[in-house]
NULO-201211 format. One record per residue: residue number from 1; residue in three letters; y, x, z of N, C-alpha, C in turn. Coordinates in nm, 3 decimals. Example, Ala and Ser with C-alpha at 12.3 -4.5 7.8 and 13.67 -1.06 7.14 Angstrom:
NULO-201211
REC   i  aa n.north  n.east    n.up ca.north ca.east   ca.up c.north  c.east    c.up
REC   1 ALA  -0.569   1.319   0.780   -0.450   1.230   0.780  -0.330   1.320   0.780
REC   2 SER  -0.225   1.285   0.708   -0.106   1.367   0.714   0.003   1.290   0.787
This chain:
NULO-201211
REC   i  aa n.north  n.east    n.up ca.north ca.east   ca.up c.north  c.east    c.up
REC   1 MET  21.731  15.190 -12.176   21.762  15.096 -12.072  21.648  14.994 -12.064
REC   2 VAL  21.607  14.962 -11.946   21.505  14.861 -11.923  21.570  14.747 -11.846
REC   3 THR  21.550  14.626 -11.895   21.601  14.508 -11.826  21.483  14.424 -11.783
REC   4 GLU  21.472  14.401 -11.655   21.363  14.321 -11.600  21.416  14.182 -11.567
REC   5 ILE  21.341  14.082 -11.611   21.377  13.943 -11.582  21.265  13.888 -11.494
REC   6 ASP  21.296  13.860 -11.368   21.198  13.814 -11.270  21.201  13.663 -11.255
REC   7 GLU  21.096  13.614 -11.187   21.089  13.475 -11.142  21.096  13.375 -11.256
REC   8 LEU  21.029  13.407 -11.366   21.020  13.314 -11.476  20.909  13.213 -11.449
REC   9 PRO  20.918  13.093 -11.505   20.809  12.998 -11.489  20.683  13.048 -11.560
REC  10 VAL  20.569  12.992 -11.525   20.443  13.033 -11.586  20.448  13.013 -11.737
REC  11 ARG  20.508  12.903 -11.780   20.526  12.875 -11.923  20.675  12.861 -11.951
REC  12 PRO  20.718  12.906 -12.069   20.860  12.898 -12.100  20.905  12.753 -12.117
REC  13 ASP  21.029  12.728 -12.078   21.089  12.597 -12.104  21.213  12.620 -12.191
REC  14 GLU  21.275  12.514 -12.237   21.388  12.528 -12.329  21.503  12.607 -12.267
REC  15 GLY  21.525  12.589 -12.137   21.631  12.664 -12.070  21.605  12.814 -12.074
REC  16 ALA  21.480  12.854 -12.051   21.445  12.996 -12.054  21.463  13.052 -12.194
REC  17 VAL  21.421  12.978 -12.295   21.434  13.024 -12.433  21.581  13.035 -12.471
REC  18 ASP  21.662  12.937 -12.433   21.806  12.944 -12.461  21.870  13.065 -12.394
REC  19 GLY  21.830  13.093 -12.270   21.882  13.209 -12.199  21.844  13.339 -12.269
REC  20 LEU  21.720  13.346 -12.317   21.675  13.466 -12.389  21.753  13.483 -12.518
REC  21 ARG  21.777  13.374 -12.590   21.857  13.382 -12.713  21.995  13.439 -12.683
REC  22 HIS  22.054  13.395 -12.574   22.186  13.445 -12.535  22.181  13.595 -12.507
REC  23 VAL  22.082  13.638 -12.432   22.068  13.781 -12.399  22.043  13.863 -12.526
REC  24 PHE  21.949  13.818 -12.608   21.914  13.895 -12.727  22.028  13.896 -12.829
REC  25 GLY  22.114  13.795 -12.826   22.227  13.789 -12.917  22.326  13.904 -12.897
REC  26 SER  22.324  13.962 -12.779   22.415  14.073 -12.751  22.357  14.208 -12.791
REC  27 PHE  22.238  14.210 -12.850   22.171  14.335 -12.884  22.184  14.372 -13.032
REC  28 GLU  22.285  14.325 -13.102   22.298  14.355 -13.244  22.306  14.506 -13.267
REC  29 GLY  22.230  14.553 -13.365   22.231  14.695 -13.398  22.155  14.782 -13.300
REC  30 VAL  22.081  14.721 -13.209   22.006  14.795 -13.108  21.857  14.767 -13.127
REC  31 GLU  21.775  14.870 -13.117   21.631  14.851 -13.123  21.583  14.796 -12.990
REC  32 VAL  21.496  14.695 -12.997   21.448  14.628 -12.877  21.296  14.626 -12.878
REC  33 ALA  21.237  14.653 -12.765   21.093  14.637 -12.746  21.074  14.532 -12.639
REC  34 LEU  20.975  14.445 -12.657   20.952  14.336 -12.563  20.815  14.350 -12.498
REC  35 LEU  20.813  14.330 -12.366   20.691  14.336 -12.287  20.689  14.219 -12.191
REC  36 HIS  20.585  14.137 -12.200   20.562  14.028 -12.104  20.457  14.078 -12.005
REC  37 CYS  20.492  14.083 -11.877   20.400  14.132 -11.773  20.368  14.020 -11.676
REC  38 ARG  20.244  14.022 -11.629   20.204  13.925 -11.527  20.093  13.986 -11.443
REC  39 PRO  20.076  13.935 -11.322   19.966  13.985 -11.238  19.833  13.929 -11.286
REC  40 GLY  19.727  13.992 -11.242   19.593  13.943 -11.273  19.522  14.032 -11.373
REC  41 ALA  19.397  13.996 -11.401   19.315  14.076 -11.490  19.262  13.998 -11.609
REC  42 ALA  19.297  13.871 -11.618   19.246  13.787 -11.728  19.299  13.838 -11.861
REC  43 PRO  19.220  13.820 -11.966   19.269  13.858 -12.099  19.384  13.766 -12.142
REC  44 LEU  19.433  13.786 -12.260   19.542  13.706 -12.314  19.512  13.557 -12.295
REC  45 CYS  19.601  13.486 -12.228   19.577  13.344 -12.199  19.681  13.258 -12.270
REC  46 SER  19.669  13.127 -12.258   19.761  13.037 -12.327  19.904  13.053 -12.279
REC  47 ALA  19.924  13.082 -12.150   20.060  13.105 -12.100  20.120  13.233 -12.160
REC  48 ASP  20.038  13.338 -12.176   20.085  13.460 -12.242  20.126  13.428 -12.386
REC  49 ARG  20.042  13.353 -12.456   20.074  13.316 -12.594  20.203  13.235 -12.601
REC  50 ALA  20.223  13.146 -12.505   20.346  13.065 -12.502  20.468  13.154 -12.483
REC  51 TRP  20.459  13.251 -12.392   20.573  13.340 -12.369  20.599  13.430 -12.489
REC  52 VAL  20.494  13.481 -12.550   20.514  13.565 -12.670  20.580  13.482 -12.780
REC  53 GLY  20.534  13.358 -12.798   20.595  13.271 -12.897  20.742  13.246 -12.866
REC  54 ALA  20.774  13.226 -12.739   20.913  13.203 -12.698  20.998  13.328 -12.721
REC  55 LEU  20.943  13.445 -12.691   21.017  13.569 -12.714  21.047  13.590 -12.862
REC  56 VAL  20.948  13.561 -12.946   20.967  13.576 -13.090  21.066  13.471 -13.141
REC  57 ALA  21.061  13.350 -13.087   21.156  13.246 -13.128  21.298  13.282 -13.087
REC  58 ALA  21.314  13.347 -12.974   21.447  13.382 -12.924  21.502  13.506 -12.995
REC  59 SER  21.416  13.594 -13.036   21.457  13.716 -13.103  21.341  13.761 -13.191
REC  60 PRO  21.359  13.763 -13.320   21.246  13.796 -13.409  21.205  13.943 -13.402
REC  61 VAL  21.176  13.988 -13.282   21.132  14.126 -13.260  20.980  14.126 -13.263
REC  62 TRP  20.925  14.217 -13.336   20.780  14.230 -13.340  20.748  14.377 -13.337
REC  63 PRO  20.650  14.424 -13.269   20.554  14.346 -13.192  20.603  14.318 -13.050
REC  64 VAL  20.535  14.224 -12.988   20.556  14.195 -12.846  20.432  14.246 -12.775
REC  65 HIS  20.450  14.304 -12.658   20.339  14.358 -12.579  20.317  14.270 -12.456
REC  66 VAL  20.193  14.265 -12.411   20.156  14.191 -12.290  20.080  14.286 -12.199
REC  67 ALA  20.116  14.286 -12.071   20.049  14.372 -11.974  20.011  14.290 -11.851
REC  68 ASN  19.900  14.331 -11.787   19.862  14.274 -11.658  19.813  14.389 -11.571
REC  69 ASP  19.744  14.357 -11.464   19.703  14.461 -11.369  19.603  14.562 -11.425
REC  70 VAL  19.536  14.527 -11.535   19.432  14.616 -11.586  19.456  14.666 -11.727
REC  71 GLY  19.557  14.617 -11.795   19.573  14.663 -11.932  19.705  14.627 -11.996
REC  72 LEU  19.723  14.685 -12.113   19.840  14.664 -12.195  19.791  14.645 -12.337
REC  73 ARG  19.845  14.545 -12.407   19.804  14.526 -12.545  19.921  14.480 -12.629
REC  74 VAL  19.911  14.510 -12.756   20.005  14.459 -12.855  19.952  14.324 -12.899
REC  75 VAL  20.038  14.225 -12.905   19.997  14.093 -12.948  20.017  14.083 -13.099
REC  76 ALA  19.911  14.055 -13.170   19.916  14.038 -13.315  19.950  13.894 -13.349
REC  77 PRO  20.007  13.869 -13.467   20.036  13.732 -13.506  19.915  13.640 -13.495
REC  78 ASP  19.797  13.691 -13.528   19.675  13.609 -13.518  19.644  13.567 -13.374
REC  79 ASP  19.690  13.643 -13.275   19.667  13.609 -13.135  19.741  13.483 -13.093
REC  80 LEU  19.841  13.444 -13.168   19.922  13.326 -13.131  19.863  13.196 -13.181
REC  81 ARG  19.758  13.203 -13.257   19.694  13.081 -13.312  19.594  13.023 -13.217
């Protein structure tokens, strides 16, 4: 099953993180993969890092993936620094 969440702000806010915690809380015993997608071709940016950090804070799932118009990558813990 794929669940798409549209119309998120460029950077996560507390409401978005709380909503994600609520959604991820219903996934007990289920394997989850996370992908943050955005338009454009720029490499990993600060907004991507903020969203990956928020996804990990809401659900300690690792790894998190980031995709844009030209690529897909796995975000390593070092990428969040």
